[in-house]
DRENDO-1510 file (C-alpha; in Angstrom, 1 decimal, always signed):
<recs>
REC; n; res; u; v; w
REC; 1; MET; +74.5; +115.1; +119.3 .
REC; 2; PRO; +71.1; +115.4; +117.7 .
REC; 3; LEU; +70.9; +115.5; +113.9 .
REC; 4; ARG; +70.6; +119.0; +112.2 .
REC; 5; LYS; +67.4; +119.3; +110.3 .
REC; 6; PRO; +66.7; +121.1; +107.0 .
REC; 7; PRO; +63.9; +123.7; +107.2 .
REC; 8; LEU; +61.5; +121.4; +105.2 .
REC; 9; ARG; +62.4; +118.2; +107.0 .
REC; 10; ASP; +58.8; +117.6; +108.3 .
REC; 11; ARG; +57.4; +118.7; +105.0 .
REC; 12; HIS; +59.6; +116.1; +103.1 .
REC; 13; ASP; +58.4; +113.4; +105.7 .
REC; 14; GLU; +54.7; +114.1; +104.9 .
REC; 15; ARG; +55.6; +113.7; +101.2 .
REC; 16; GLY; +56.8; +110.2; +102.0 .
REC; 17; ALA; +60.5; +110.8; +101.7 .
REC; 18; THR; +62.9; +108.3; +103.4 .
REC; 19; PHE; +65.9; +109.9; +105.3 .
REC; 20; THR; +69.5; +109.3; +105.9 .
REC; 21; GLU; +72.2; +110.9; +108.2 .
REC; 22; PHE; +74.6; +112.9; +106.0 .
REC; 23; GLY; +77.3; +115.1; +107.6 .
REC; 24; GLY; +75.4; +115.3; +110.8 .
REC; 25; TRP; +72.1; +116.3; +109.0 .
REC; 26; ASP; +68.8; +114.3; +108.6 .
REC; 27; MET; +68.3; +114.5; +104.9 .
REC; 28; PRO; +65.9; +113.1; +102.4 .
REC; 29; VAL; +67.6; +110.3; +100.5 .
REC; 30; GLU; +64.6; +109.2; +98.3 .
REC; 31; PHE; +61.0; +110.6; +97.6 .
REC; 32; ASP; +59.7; +108.2; +95.0 .
REC; 33; SER; +62.6; +106.1; +93.7 .
REC; 34; ILE; +66.2; +106.9; +93.0 .
REC; 35; THR; +65.7; +105.8; +89.3 .
REC; 36; LYS; +62.7; +107.8; +88.8 .
REC; 37; GLU; +64.4; +110.9; +90.3 .
REC; 38; HIS; +67.6; +110.4; +88.4 .
REC; 39; GLU; +65.8; +110.1; +85.1 .
REC; 40; SER; +63.7; +113.2; +85.8 .
REC; 41; VAL; +67.0; +115.2; +86.0 .
REC; 42; ARG; +68.6; +113.6; +83.0 .
REC; 43; GLN; +65.4; +114.0; +80.8 .
REC; 44; SER; +63.6; +117.1; +82.2 .
REC; 45; VAL; +64.0; +118.7; +85.6 .
REC; 46; GLY; +64.2; +117.8; +89.4 .
REC; 47; ILE; +64.6; +119.9; +92.6 .
REC; 48; PHE; +66.9; +118.9; +95.4 .
REC; 49; ASP; +66.9; +120.3; +99.0 .
REC; 50; VAL; +70.5; +120.7; +99.8 .
REC; 51; SER; +70.1; +122.8; +102.8 .
REC; 52; HIS; +72.8; +120.7; +104.6 .
REC; 53; MET; +75.5; +122.6; +102.7 .
REC; 54; GLY; +77.3; +125.4; +104.7 .
REC; 55; GLU; +77.3; +129.1; +104.1 .
REC; 56; ILE; +80.2; +131.3; +105.3 .
REC; 57; GLU; +80.1; +135.0; +104.7 .
REC; 58; VAL; +83.4; +136.9; +104.6 .
REC; 59; SER; +83.5; +140.8; +104.6 .
REC; 60; GLY; +85.8; +143.6; +105.4 .
REC; 61; PRO; +89.0; +145.2; +104.0 .
REC; 62; ASP; +91.1; +142.0; +104.0 .
REC; 63; ALA; +88.3; +139.6; +102.9 .
REC; 64; GLU; +89.9; +139.1; +99.4 .
REC; 65; ARG; +93.2; +138.5; +101.0 .
REC; 66; LEU; +91.9; +136.0; +103.5 .
REC; 67; MET; +90.0; +134.1; +100.9 .
REC; 68; GLN; +93.0; +134.0; +98.6 .
REC; 69; ARG; +95.3; +132.5; +101.3 .
REC; 70; LEU; +92.8; +129.8; +102.4 .
REC; 71; THR; +91.5; +128.5; +99.0 .
REC; 72; THR; +93.6; +127.2; +96.1 .
REC; 73; ASN; +92.0; +129.1; +93.3 .
REC; 74; ASP; +92.6; +132.7; +92.6 .
REC; 75; VAL; +89.7; +134.7; +93.9 .
REC; 76; THR; +91.1; +137.9; +92.4 .
REC; 77; LEU; +89.8; +136.7; +89.1 .
REC; 78; LEU; +86.2; +136.9; +90.4 .
REC; 79; SER; +84.1; +139.9; +89.6 .
REC; 80; PRO; +80.9; +140.5; +91.6 .
REC; 81; GLY; +78.3; +137.7; +90.7 .
REC; 82; ASP; +81.2; +135.3; +89.6 .
REC; 83; SER; +81.9; +131.9; +91.4 .
REC; 84; GLN; +84.7; +129.5; +91.2 .
REC; 85; TYR; +85.3; +125.9; +92.4 .
REC; 86; ALA; +88.2; +125.6; +94.8 .
REC; 87; MET; +90.0; +123.3; +97.3 .
REC; 88; ILE; +90.8; +124.1; +101.0 .
REC; 89; THR; +94.1; +122.5; +101.8 .
REC; 90; ASP; +96.3; +122.2; +104.8 .
REC; 91; GLU; +100.0; +123.0; +105.1 .
REC; 92; ASP; +100.8; +119.6; +103.5 .
REC; 93; GLY; +98.5; +120.3; +100.5 .
REC; 94; ILE; +95.9; +117.8; +101.6 .
REC; 95; ILE; +92.4; +118.5; +100.7 .
REC; 96; MET; +90.3; +119.4; +103.9 .
REC; 97; ASP; +87.2; +120.2; +101.8 .
REC; 98; ASP; +86.2; +121.4; +98.4 .
REC; 99; THR; +83.9; +124.5; +97.9 .
REC; 100; VAL; +82.4; +127.1; +95.6 .
REC; 101; VAL; +83.4; +130.7; +96.3 .
REC; 102; TYR; +81.1; +133.5; +95.3 .
REC; 103; ARG; +82.1; +137.1; +95.0 .
REC; 104; LEU; +78.9; +138.9; +96.0 .
REC; 105; PRO; +77.6; +142.3; +94.6 .
REC; 106; GLU; +79.3; +145.4; +95.9 .
REC; 107; ASP; +76.2; +146.5; +97.8 .
REC; 108; ASP; +76.0; +143.3; +99.6 .
REC; 109; ASP; +76.7; +143.2; +103.4 .
REC; 110; ALA; +79.5; +140.7; +102.7 .
REC; 111; GLU; +82.2; +140.4; +100.0 .
REC; 112; PHE; +82.4; +136.8; +99.6 .
REC; 113; LEU; +80.2; +133.6; +100.3 .
REC; 114; PHE; +81.6; +130.1; +100.2 .
REC; 115; ILE; +79.9; +126.8; +100.5 .
REC; 116; PRO; +81.6; +124.1; +102.8 .
REC; 117; ASN; +80.3; +120.7; +102.7 .
REC; 118; ALA; +77.6; +119.3; +105.2 .
REC; 119; GLY; +79.1; +119.2; +108.6 .
REC; 120; HIS; +82.1; +121.3; +107.7 .
REC; 121; ASP; +80.7; +124.8; +108.4 .
REC; 122; GLU; +81.9; +125.0; +112.0 .
REC; 123; GLN; +85.3; +123.7; +111.1 .
REC; 124; MET; +85.8; +126.2; +108.3 .
REC; 125; HIS; +84.4; +129.0; +110.3 .
REC; 126; ASP; +86.9; +128.3; +113.0 .
REC; 127; ARG; +89.7; +127.8; +110.4 .
REC; 128; TRP; +89.0; +131.2; +108.8 .
REC; 129; LYS; +88.9; +133.0; +112.2 .
REC; 130; ARG; +92.1; +131.3; +113.4 .
REC; 131; PHE; +94.1; +132.4; +110.3 .
REC; 132; ARG; +92.5; +135.9; +110.3 .
REC; 133; ASN; +93.8; +136.4; +113.8 .
REC; 134; GLU; +97.2; +134.7; +113.1 .
REC; 135; TRP; +97.7; +136.9; +110.1 .
REC; 136; ASP; +96.3; +140.0; +111.8 .
REC; 137; LEU; +93.7; +140.6; +108.9 .
REC; 138; ASP; +90.8; +142.8; +109.1 .
REC; 139; ALA; +87.9; +140.6; +108.2 .
REC; 140; GLU; +84.4; +139.6; +109.5 .
REC; 141; ILE; +83.6; +135.9; +109.2 .
REC; 142; ARG; +80.0; +134.7; +109.8 .
REC; 143; ASN; +78.6; +131.2; +109.7 .
REC; 144; ALA; +75.3; +131.8; +108.1 .
REC; 145; THR; +74.4; +128.1; +107.5 .
REC; 146; ASP; +71.4; +128.1; +109.8 .
REC; 147; ASP; +70.0; +131.3; +108.2 .
REC; 148; TYR; +69.7; +129.8; +104.7 .
REC; 149; ALA; +68.0; +127.0; +102.9 .
REC; 150; MET; +69.5; +125.8; +99.6 .
REC; 151; TYR; +67.9; +124.1; +96.6 .
REC; 152; ALA; +69.3; +122.8; +93.4 .
REC; 153; VAL; +67.0; +122.8; +90.3 .
REC; 154; GLN; +68.8; +120.6; +87.8 .
REC; 155; GLY; +68.0; +119.1; +84.3 .
REC; 156; PRO; +67.6; +120.2; +80.6 .
REC; 157; ASP; +64.4; +121.9; +81.5 .
REC; 158; ALA; +65.9; +123.7; +84.7 .
REC; 159; ALA; +66.3; +127.0; +82.9 .
REC; 160; ASP; +62.6; +127.0; +82.0 .
REC; 161; ALA; +61.6; +126.0; +85.6 .
REC; 162; VAL; +63.8; +128.7; +87.3 .
REC; 163; ILE; +63.0; +131.5; +84.9 .
REC; 164; GLY; +59.3; +130.7; +85.1 .
REC; 165; ALA; +59.5; +130.9; +88.9 .
REC; 166; VAL; +61.2; +134.2; +89.3 .
REC; 167; ASP; +59.3; +137.5; +88.9 .
REC; 168; ASP; +59.3; +139.4; +85.6 .
REC; 169; ASP; +61.7; +142.1; +86.8 .
REC; 170; THR; +64.5; +139.6; +87.4 .
REC; 171; ALA; +63.8; +136.8; +84.9 .
REC; 172; GLU; +66.0; +138.2; +82.2 .
REC; 173; SER; +69.1; +138.5; +84.7 .
REC; 174; VAL; +68.6; +134.9; +85.4 .
REC; 175; ALA; +68.3; +133.8; +81.9 .
REC; 176; ASP; +71.5; +135.6; +81.0 .
REC; 177; LEU; +73.6; +133.8; +83.6 .
REC; 178; SER; +76.5; +131.8; +82.2 .
REC; 179; LYS; +77.9; +128.8; +84.0 .
REC; 180; PHE; +79.4; +129.8; +87.4 .
REC; 181; GLU; +77.6; +133.1; +87.3 .
REC; 182; ALA; +75.0; +134.2; +90.0 .
REC; 183; THR; +72.7; +137.1; +90.7 .
REC; 184; TYR; +70.0; +138.0; +93.1 .
REC; 185; ALA; +66.4; +137.3; +91.9 .
REC; 186; THR; +63.0; +137.3; +93.4 .
REC; 187; VAL; +60.8; +134.2; +93.8 .
REC; 188; GLU; +57.3; +134.7; +95.2 .
REC; 189; ASP; +58.6; +138.0; +96.7 .
REC; 190; VAL; +61.6; +136.1; +98.3 .
REC; 191; ARG; +65.0; +137.4; +97.5 .
REC; 192; CYS; +67.2; +134.4; +96.5 .
REC; 193; TRP; +70.9; +134.2; +95.4 .
REC; 194; ILE; +70.6; +132.0; +92.2 .
REC; 195; ALA; +73.7; +130.6; +90.6 .
REC; 196; ARG; +74.1; +128.6; +87.4 .
REC; 197; THR; +75.9; +125.8; +89.2 .
REC; 198; GLY; +75.1; +122.2; +90.0 .
REC; 199; TYR; +76.4; +118.7; +90.9 .
REC; 200; THR; +74.7; +116.5; +88.3 .
REC; 201; GLY; +76.3; +117.3; +84.9 .
REC; 202; GLU; +73.0; +118.9; +83.6 .
REC; 203; ASP; +72.2; +122.5; +83.2 .
REC; 204; GLY; +70.9; +123.8; +86.5 .
REC; 205; PHE; +70.7; +126.4; +89.2 .
REC; 206; GLU; +71.4; +126.5; +92.9 .
REC; 207; LEU; +69.2; +128.9; +95.1 .
REC; 208; ILE; +70.2; +130.3; +98.5 .
REC; 209; LEU; +67.4; +131.8; +100.3 .
REC; 210; PRO; +66.2; +132.6; +103.9 .
REC; 211; SER; +65.4; +129.5; +105.8 .
REC; 212; ASP; +62.1; +131.1; +107.1 .
REC; 213; GLU; +61.0; +131.4; +103.4 .
REC; 214; ALA; +62.0; +127.8; +102.6 .
REC; 215; GLU; +58.5; +126.5; +102.1 .
REC; 216; THR; +57.4; +129.5; +99.9 .
REC; 217; VAL; +60.3; +128.9; +97.5 .
REC; 218; TRP; +60.0; +125.2; +97.4 .
REC; 219; ASP; +56.4; +125.5; +96.4 .
REC; 220; ALA; +57.2; +127.7; +93.4 .
REC; 221; PHE; +58.6; +124.6; +91.6 .
REC; 222; ASP; +56.4; +122.0; +90.3 .
REC; 223; CYS; +58.8; +119.3; +89.4 .
REC; 224; GLN; +60.1; +116.0; +90.8 .
REC; 225; PRO; +61.5; +116.3; +94.3 .
REC; 226; CYS; +64.8; +114.4; +94.4 .
REC; 227; GLY; +66.9; +113.0; +97.4 .
REC; 228; LEU; +70.5; +112.5; +98.0 .
REC; 229; GLY; +70.4; +109.0; +96.5 .
REC; 230; ALA; +69.8; +110.3; +93.0 .
REC; 231; ARG; +72.2; +113.1; +93.5 .
REC; 232; ASP; +74.8; +110.4; +94.2 .
REC; 233; THR; +74.1; +108.4; +91.2 .
REC; 234; LEU; +74.0; +111.6; +89.0 .
REC; 235; ARG; +77.4; +112.9; +90.3 .
REC; 236; THR; +79.0; +109.4; +90.0 .
REC; 237; GLU; +78.2; +109.3; +86.4 .
REC; 238; MET; +80.0; +112.5; +86.1 .
REC; 239; GLY; +83.0; +111.5; +88.0 .
REC; 240; PHE; +82.5; +114.3; +90.6 .
REC; 241; LEU; +84.2; +114.1; +94.1 .
REC; 242; LEU; +82.1; +113.6; +97.2 .
REC; 243; SER; +83.7; +115.0; +100.3 .
REC; 244; GLY; +84.1; +112.3; +103.0 .
REC; 245; GLN; +84.1; +109.6; +100.4 .
REC; 246; ASP; +86.2; +110.3; +97.3 .
REC; 247; PHE; +88.5; +112.3; +99.6 .
REC; 248; ASP; +88.5; +112.0; +103.3 .
REC; 249; TYR; +90.8; +114.3; +105.3 .
REC; 250; GLU; +91.1; +111.9; +108.3 .
REC; 251; ASN; +90.8; +108.4; +106.7 .
REC; 252; ASP; +92.0; +108.8; +103.0 .
REC; 253; PRO; +93.9; +112.0; +102.7 .
REC; 254; ARG; +94.5; +113.2; +99.2 .
REC; 255; ASN; +96.0; +116.1; +97.3 .
REC; 256; PRO; +94.3; +117.9; +94.4 .
REC; 257; TYR; +96.7; +116.3; +92.0 .
REC; 258; GLU; +95.8; +112.8; +93.2 .
REC; 259; ALA; +92.1; +113.7; +93.0 .
REC; 260; LYS; +92.4; +115.1; +89.5 .
REC; 261; VAL; +91.3; +118.6; +90.5 .
REC; 262; SER; +94.6; +120.3; +89.6 .
REC; 263; PHE; +92.6; +123.0; +87.6 .
REC; 264; THR; +91.5; +124.4; +91.0 .
REC; 265; VAL; +95.2; +125.0; +92.0 .
REC; 266; LYS; +96.8; +128.3; +91.1 .
REC; 267; LEU; +100.4; +127.9; +92.1 .
REC; 268; ASP; +101.1; +131.7; +91.2 .
REC; 269; THR; +99.1; +132.6; +94.3 .
REC; 270; GLU; +100.1; +132.3; +97.9 .
REC; 271; PHE; +97.8; +129.9; +99.9 .
REC; 272; VAL; +98.1; +127.3; +102.7 .
REC; 273; GLY; +99.5; +124.2; +101.1 .
REC; 274; ARG; +101.0; +125.9; +98.1 .
REC; 275; ASP; +104.6; +124.9; +98.6 .
REC; 276; ALA; +103.6; +121.3; +99.3 .
REC; 277; LEU; +101.5; +121.2; +96.1 .
REC; 278; GLU; +104.3; +122.8; +94.1 .
REC; 279; ALA; +106.5; +119.9; +95.2 .
REC; 280; ALA; +103.7; +117.4; +94.4 .
REC; 281; LYS; +103.2; +118.7; +91.1 .
REC; 282; GLU; +107.1; +118.5; +90.4 .
REC; 283; ASP; +107.4; +115.0; +91.8 .
REC; 284; GLY; +104.2; +113.6; +90.4 .
REC; 285; VAL; +101.8; +111.4; +92.3 .
REC; 286; GLU; +102.0; +107.7; +92.9 .
REC; 287; GLU; +98.1; +107.2; +92.9 .
REC; 288; THR; +95.4; +108.8; +91.0 .
REC; 289; PHE; +91.6; +109.0; +90.9 .
REC; 290; VAL; +90.0; +107.0; +88.1 .
REC; 291; GLY; +86.7; +105.7; +86.9 .
REC; 292; PHE; +86.1; +102.3; +85.9 .
REC; 293; ARG; +83.3; +100.1; +84.6 .
REC; 294; LEU; +82.6; +96.6; +85.8 .
REC; 295; VAL; +82.7; +94.1; +83.0 .
REC; 296; ASP; +81.4; +91.2; +85.0 .
REC; 297; ARG; +77.9; +91.3; +86.8 .
REC; 298; GLY; +77.9; +93.0; +90.2 .
REC; 299; VAL; +77.7; +96.4; +91.7 .
REC; 300; PRO; +80.8; +98.0; +93.1 .
REC; 301; ARG; +80.3; +100.0; +96.4 .
REC; 302; HIS; +82.3; +102.2; +98.6 .
REC; 303; GLY; +85.2; +100.4; +100.4 .
REC; 304; TYR; +85.5; +97.5; +98.2 .
REC; 305; ASP; +89.0; +96.3; +97.2 .
REC; 306; ILE; +90.4; +97.0; +93.7 .
REC; 307; THR; +92.9; +94.5; +92.8 .
REC; 308; SER; +95.3; +93.7; +89.9 .
REC; 309; THR; +94.6; +90.8; +87.6 .
REC; 310; GLU; +97.0; +88.8; +89.9 .
REC; 311; ASP; +94.6; +89.6; +92.8 .
REC; 312; THR; +97.0; +91.9; +94.5 .
REC; 313; ILE; +95.2; +94.8; +96.2 .
REC; 314; ILE; +96.1; +98.1; +94.5 .
REC; 315; GLY; +93.3; +100.4; +95.7 .
REC; 316; THR; +89.8; +100.9; +97.1 .
REC; 317; VAL; +86.5; +101.9; +95.6 .
REC; 318; THR; +85.5; +105.2; +96.9 .
REC; 319; SER; +82.1; +105.4; +95.1 .
REC; 320; GLY; +80.2; +102.8; +93.0 .
REC; 321; THR; +76.7; +102.3; +91.7 .
REC; 322; MET; +74.5; +100.8; +89.0 .
REC; 323; SER; +74.3; +103.7; +86.5 .
REC; 324; PRO; +70.6; +104.4; +85.9 .
REC; 325; THR; +71.5; +106.1; +82.6 .
REC; 326; LEU; +74.0; +103.5; +81.3 .
REC; 327; GLY; +72.4; +100.5; +82.9 .
REC; 328; GLU; +75.9; +99.4; +83.8 .
REC; 329; PRO; +78.0; +99.2; +87.1 .
REC; 330; ILE; +80.4; +102.0; +87.4 .
REC; 331; GLY; +82.7; +103.1; +90.2 .
REC; 332; LEU; +85.4; +105.6; +91.2 .
REC; 333; GLY; +88.6; +105.1; +93.3 .
REC; 334; TYR; +92.3; +105.5; +93.5 .
REC; 335; VAL; +94.9; +103.3; +91.8 .
REC; 336; PRO; +98.6; +103.5; +91.2 .
REC; 337; THR; +99.4; +105.6; +88.3 .
REC; 338; GLU; +100.6; +102.6; +86.2 .
REC; 339; TYR; +97.0; +101.2; +86.3 .
REC; 340; ALA; +95.3; +104.6; +85.4 .
REC; 341; ASP; +95.2; +104.4; +81.7 .
REC; 342; PRO; +91.7; +103.9; +80.0 .
REC; 343; GLY; +91.2; +100.4; +78.9 .
REC; 344; THR; +93.5; +98.9; +81.7 .
REC; 345; VAL; +92.0; +95.7; +83.1 .
REC; 346; ILE; +91.6; +95.6; +86.8 .
REC; 347; ARG; +89.5; +93.5; +89.3 .
REC; 348; VAL; +87.1; +94.7; +91.9 .
REC; 349; MET; +86.1; +92.4; +94.9 .
REC; 350; VAL; +82.2; +92.3; +95.2 .
REC; 351; ARG; +80.9; +90.6; +98.1 .
REC; 352; GLY; +84.1; +88.3; +98.2 .
REC; 353; GLN; +84.0; +87.7; +94.4 .
REC; 354; SER; +86.6; +89.0; +92.1 .
REC; 355; LYS; +85.0; +90.8; +89.1 .
REC; 356; LYS; +86.6; +92.1; +86.0 .
REC; 357; ALA; +86.5; +95.8; +85.3 .
REC; 358; LYS; +88.2; +98.3; +83.0 .
REC; 359; ILE; +89.5; +101.8; +83.7 .
REC; 360; GLU; +87.4; +104.4; +81.9 .
REC; 361; SER; +88.0; +108.3; +81.6 .
REC; 362; THR; +85.3; +110.3; +83.3 .
REC; 363; PRO; +82.7; +111.6; +82.9 .
REC; 364; PHE; +81.1; +108.3; +82.0 .
REC; 365; LEU; +78.4; +110.3; +80.1 .
REC; 366; LYS; +80.5; +111.8; +77.4 .
REC; 367; ASP; +78.0; +114.3; +76.0 .
REC; 368; LYS; +77.5; +116.2; +79.3 .
</recs>
């Protein structure tokens, strides 16, 4: 199957970006250097093309009921313009995907918009339709992924960049957004859904806009373009989960308690997987998601073994990198709970050599 392309794929190529396959998409991984792009976001501002993220619209009389039963958080808490982070779990409470759910303004065509990860949009579109039909609910579900581009403007100067790009009539509404709030605003006469959300640990905004206006909005921002490489180092420093890597429904199934996102689980609501997660909470988990910092020289990578000090394999590195901010090798992975306390010494196999590491609480950057 051919790779899906973001609207500005050719534009990024002309700019000199290198590309990688991610979730079935051909996405820019690096424009200049991962370090330069990473530092731009930590110190000023950068813009990411994240048009590989899915967009599913849900509308109709039973839209709220359908969203409530297919996500783990409580969507009834959302007012128009609010959003929340949630898990999508199966009947066993296993994470199928993580998502951000938006409740749209009342005059919008849809009531909810949620954002599946790259390559999951068709799966989630089918899942929503299947359960709607099974539960005989009145809701319309539309996979709008190909209709939209999505950008993330991130960094301590992101607010100045975004407020400077929107027109005067909507600048104040954007400036007033709190974290996880969103509003419509206009950039170069293009209506954009702008949310104060992100995946880097910095202040930032995500913009969802018509794909045929992708170039107009991209050109409104005069800041460092960033690829998925920098996005990965930034989110790893914060200990944020990456779908397909830090949880993998097929190859490394995890529930929200193992993945340390229990704050997204509202057991006083009814959703698919609720009973299994109630049991998991009562029973506790045998393994848990941790951060670690390598003491010895080396760089941990996805798939490397984590061992005890007696060289017994106890887990696997799910994400690892040389942190550009800290200048030290850091990683994420699952270990038995008895190894999860900060300061616990473990070892990581790096290219066949056993390296000393210590468990560390996340985020690695404590001031974010």
